[in-house]
N, C-alpha and C positions, 0 to 999 in steps of 0.2 A: 251624400245620401236622398232616398226618396224624401219628398215635403211631409211636414208633420202631420198633415190632414189627412195623407194616402195611409201612412202608418200607424194612426188612429184607427183608420177604417178597415185596417187590413194589418192586425196586430201581429198576425204571424209572419209577415215581411220583414219585421226590426233584425231578426237574427239573422238569414243569409242577406239582409243587405251590409248589416255590420261585418259580414264575412267578405262580401263582395268588395268592401271598400279597404278589407285591410287586404284582399289579395292583389287589388288594382296597384294601391302603395308599395306590396312587397316585388310585385311586376316592373313597376318604374325602376325600383333600386338596383333589377338584376343588367345593369348596363356596363358590356363589356369596355375595358379600359384602354383599347384600338381606339385612335382618332375615328378611323373610318367605318369600322362597327358600330363606336356609340353612336354616330350619325344615324345609321340603318336603326337601331332601336330606338333611338329617340322618335325619328321620324314615324316609325311603326305605331310608337303609342299617340303622337298626333294625328297622322291620319287613319285611325281606327283605334279607339282604345277599347272597343270589345274584340277585334282579332288580336289585338296584343295581348290581351286576356289570354284567351283561348290557346295561342300559341304555345305559351309558357306551359303549357299541359305535355309538350313534347320534350326527348331530350334533347342535348346541346347539338349535336351532331345535327339530326334533323331538324333540328329548330333552325337553325343557321341558313340551311338550304330552305325552309319555309319562308321564314323572313326575307331572303333577297328575291326569291320568286314574286312574292306577294308585293313588294316594293318596285320590281321589273315591271310587273301588269298596272301596277298603279300608276307608274309615271307612263305607261303606255295608254291607259285610259284617260290621264289628264290630258295627253295631246288630242285624243280623240274630243274627250267634251269639252276643249276650249273653243268656244263658236267664232270667237274674233279670228282664228287661224285662216289664211287663204284657202280653199283647197287645193289649189297648186304647189304649197308648202304643206300642207299637213298630209297628203297620200304620200309621199315620197321619205315621208318620216317614220310614218307608220309601217310602211314596207320594208324598210332598212334598220328599223330599231333591234331587230335579235344581231345586227351587227355590231349595234352602238353600246352594247353591253359588255364588248371584249375593250374596248377605247376607256383607257382610266382617264384621260381628258375630255370625253366628250360631256357635254351638256345642252340644252336647249331653253330658252327665258319661256314659260308660259304657266296658264294656271293662275290660281290665286291663292293669299294666304300659305299655308302650310304646302301645298300642292307645289305651290311656286318656288319655296323652299328646295322640295325634293328636286324639282327638275334643276335648280340652278347648280345643285350640288350633286348631280346625279353622277359625276365622277366618283365621290365615294361609292355606291352601289357598285358601281362597275370595279371599283378594287375590290371590295370583299367578293362580290363574284369570281373574280381571278382567283382569291385566296383558296376556294374550296376547294379541298384536297390537300391542304398542306397542314401537315402537323399531328396527325393521328396515327396510330400503331396499332389498330384493328386490322385483322388479316383481310375481310372484306374493304377497306378504306378506301384503296385508290378506286376498286371500281364504284364504288359509292357514289365517291364525289364526283368523276368521271360522269355518270350516269346523271348524278344531281346536275352537272352542267349542260349536259346534251338534253336532259328533259326541258331547262329550263329554256335554251336557245331552240328548242323546236317547238314549245309552244306559244313563245313570244314571235316566232315567225308567223305560224300558221293564225293566230290571232291578230297581226298587224295585217295580215293581207283580208282578212276578213273584217276589218272594222272599214281595211281601204274601201273594200267593196260596195259597203253599205255607207260611204259618205255621200252620195247622189243617188242612192236607192231606195225608194221608199217601202215601209214595211207594208206591203199589200195583202198578204194573206198569211194564213195562221202557218204555212207552210214558212214563209218569209222569216215571221216572227220566232219559228223555232232555228232557223238557218241563224239566224242573228244572234239569238240566245246561246247557239252554240259557240259562236265562234267568242262572244265575249264573256262567258261562264259556265259552258259546258267543258271547253277547252281547259279551264282551270281545274273543274273536276279531273280529267284525263291527268292533267300534270301532278296532282297532288297522288293520285293513284302512281304512278312513273317514281317519286319521290318515295311515297312509301315503301313499295317494291324495293328499289334500289338500297333503302336502309335495312334490310335482310329483314324487317319487321314485319309484312304482309304480302301474301300473294297477289299478283298484278291481277286487279279487277277488270270486268270486261267494259269496254269502250261505252256500250251503250247504257249501262249503270252508272259509270263515272259520268255521262253528259247530263243522266236527268238528276245527280246530286245539284248541278250546277245550274239547270234549270230550273228546279224548285225554288233556287233562293232566288237565281235572279227576275225570273217573273211577281216573284214578290216584290220585290225589291222598284221593279217598272209599276207596279200596282200601286203601291204605298206613295210612289214619287209623283203621281201625275200632276199634282199641282207645283211643286218646284221645277219640273220640266216645262211645263207649258209658259212658267213666267220667267223660264232661262234667261239671262241678258247677255250680250245682244239680241239672241236670236233664240226663239223657243225649239224646243225639242221634243219629239214624243216618239214612243217606239210602239205604243198601242196598233193591232193590226187592222185594216182601213175593213178587212173582211168580219171582223166582229165591230168595231163601231158605227161603220155605215148603217147596220140595223137601228140604231138608236138616234141618229141624228136626223132631223126633218130636210133641212134646207141642204140639200146634197149637192144644187148646184153649186154650192161653196166648193165641194171637193174636185171641180172638174178642170180646173182652170192650174196654168202653169205659166211660170214666168221663164222663156226662153233664154238658156244661155246664162241664167245666174247659179252660181252655185248653191247648195241647198243645204240647210241644217241636216245632219245624221237622223236619219230614221223618217223622213216623211218632206214631201214637197210642201211649197207656201201655201197654197191653199189648205192643205189636210190641217194645219195648224189653227186656221180660223174655225173650222167646223169643231175639232177637237176642244177649244176651248168653249166654244157653246157649252158642252157640258158642266163645267163651273157655275153656269148663272142660275138662279134659284128658281128660275121658270122652269127650267129644263131636269129639276130635278130627280121625279121619276125615272125617265128615260136615263139619266146620269148612273143610278142606283142599278138599274137593270144593265146597263154596258160593264159596270164594276164586277157586277155578280157574275157574267159570261166571261169576265177575265178571269175572277177568280175559281171558276170552275174547270177552265182550261188549265191553270196550273196545278191543279188537285191531281190531273192524270201522272203527274211525275212520282208521285208519295208511292206507290207499289215498289218502284225501281229502286227509291230512297230508302225504304227498308229493309229490301235485300240488300243493299250496299251493306249498311251497317252490321245488320246480322251476321255477314260474314268476315267482319273484323276480329282481329284477335289481341292486338296490343291495346291495354287500357288506356292509354295516354291517346293514341292516335284514335280509338274510339270517342274521347269524349270531344277532342279537336273537331271530329265530323258530325257528332249528334247533337251537341250543343246549338251550332246555325240551324241545323236541319227543324229542330224543336221550335226555335223561334221564327222560320219562316212559316210553320203550320199555326202557329201562336198569332202571327201577324195578318195570315190570311184571314183567320177566325175572326178577327176584330176589324178588318176592312171590310168584309161581307156586308152588304147592305147598309153600310153606314157612310153617309151624305159626307160629312165629316172628311174623307178622302179629298174631297173636291173643296174643302175651305182651309185647310188647314195639315199640319203634320200630323199625322197618325201612328203611334208605336205603344208597345206596352209599356204600361207602368213599370218603374224601377224594381218593385219590389217582387212581381212576376220575373221580370227578368232574373233577379238575383236568386229567386227560388229555382229557375231553369237551372242555370250555372250549378247551385251548391245542389240540387239532385240528380242529376244527368249522371250515372256512375254505369250503368247496366243498360240491356237491351230489354230487362223490364220495366223501365223507366222510360225508356224513347215508346213501347207499346204504350205505356200508360199515357204518357204525353200525347202521342197522336190520337189515342182515342179520346180523350178529355176534349181537346181541341176541336174534333171532329164532331164531337157530343155538341159542343157550345155552337160549333157554326149552323150543325143542321137545325138549332132548337130558332134559329133567325131565318130559315129557308120559308118565306111565302110560296104558299101555293099557287098563287096567280103569277108568279114571275115567270118568264117566259122559259126559262132554262134550270125551272123545277126541278123536273123530273131525272134530269141529267146530274145535277148537281146532287139531288138523293139520292142517285145508283151509287156514284162514286164515293159519296162519303158511306153511305153502308159497304160498300167494298172493303175499304180503311177499316171501318171497324170489324167485318168480319176478320181480318188478317190478322187487327189485334187480338181478338176473343182468342182464334185459331192458334195463337201461339202460345198460350196458357200460363202466360205470365202476368195477365194484368191483377193478379190478386197477391203481387210481389211488389207493389209499389204504392206510394202518396200520391194522391190525387193532387194536380195541377190549378185547376178550375172548381172551383165550388159549385156543386152540382144546382144549389138552391138558387143560383142567380143565371139562370136560362138565356137570361138578354145581357150581353156585355155594356156596361155603363161606360158611354165615350167619355166623361169626366174625368175618369181613372186613365186615359193615355195621355203620358210623360211627352215633353217636348223633347228630352233625349233619353239614350236609352241607359247609358252608364254614368 
């Protein structure tokens, strides 16, 4: 649970934290008896406790499909993330990954810690994938499970090809940035929409709205994980687009070189790393924060689509599954904005606030309320001297207008205490749950 100091400072966090702890323990006990399915759900808890918790919102049929979808893409992402794999080995694996999921004997050793376990025993994931479609008596089951498999294969194929494309390609422009985020996260949104539709519980959402759901989450992670990415061993990684960060880096001559013929870590050329790493040094704090604020402002452009997507959902379980991560994203953006700690360490929400979001997110009124609260918090941090202040304020005011016009703001509890206009970074927790 959260630290004693944080709970004493925010006593209303205690009950949500207690409920969250109990929910986590309950989810960890819901492990299927079959060895391969037990491995899948056990690994889900190991590689993402927060996702393992929200996936429990779903019914068993859809939950199994989403679990396998997540683990397949997590494995694909592990291959992409492992900077020790030579390019000539990595690219073919990424491109062929959608075929490997049909092979119950295939595995590939890479990654670290639990991700290495996932890759070493990936054959258990493939075995579970191949069982999707067995043992269900619903009239729509064969169609649904067949569609589940087809959706997982299709998204895995498209994502692998996209990742391979960016292995040696620098994220130069904002368009490149959007394209990369589409491959690694927007496609997840498209895939989930297909799974929801295959379940018979939702209409098929448009690709553009589904894509924005993924991009809001991915851009938030890219912003938050700056320091972790530039400090990656053995090779640094960075996905902030040059079109944005070049405006804030003084020594632009560092960005012009390229080591011909050498394989590059995904997302940038060797010289890019040197320029981007400069942002973490104290003497560059002002420019670093301005660059950070520019990145946050870019991410805010996806909020309107996110709200439209969630407002169209009908199934309560699917709604909570989608809404909780989106609220976490807007909350994280609010914390990261104008926060130099992004360049110093890990910035995440305090556990109590996370617990409140999970506990209180039940209806679209809760979503509008959370987005309104966090946009107010973010707005209070905007410095009029920031180069992008006008653009940032315009996007925040548009979000607030959408929330107000919903007519639902008076039907929810606030997530953020209004008497604290500035977020205190000391309440940032080193871990989410």
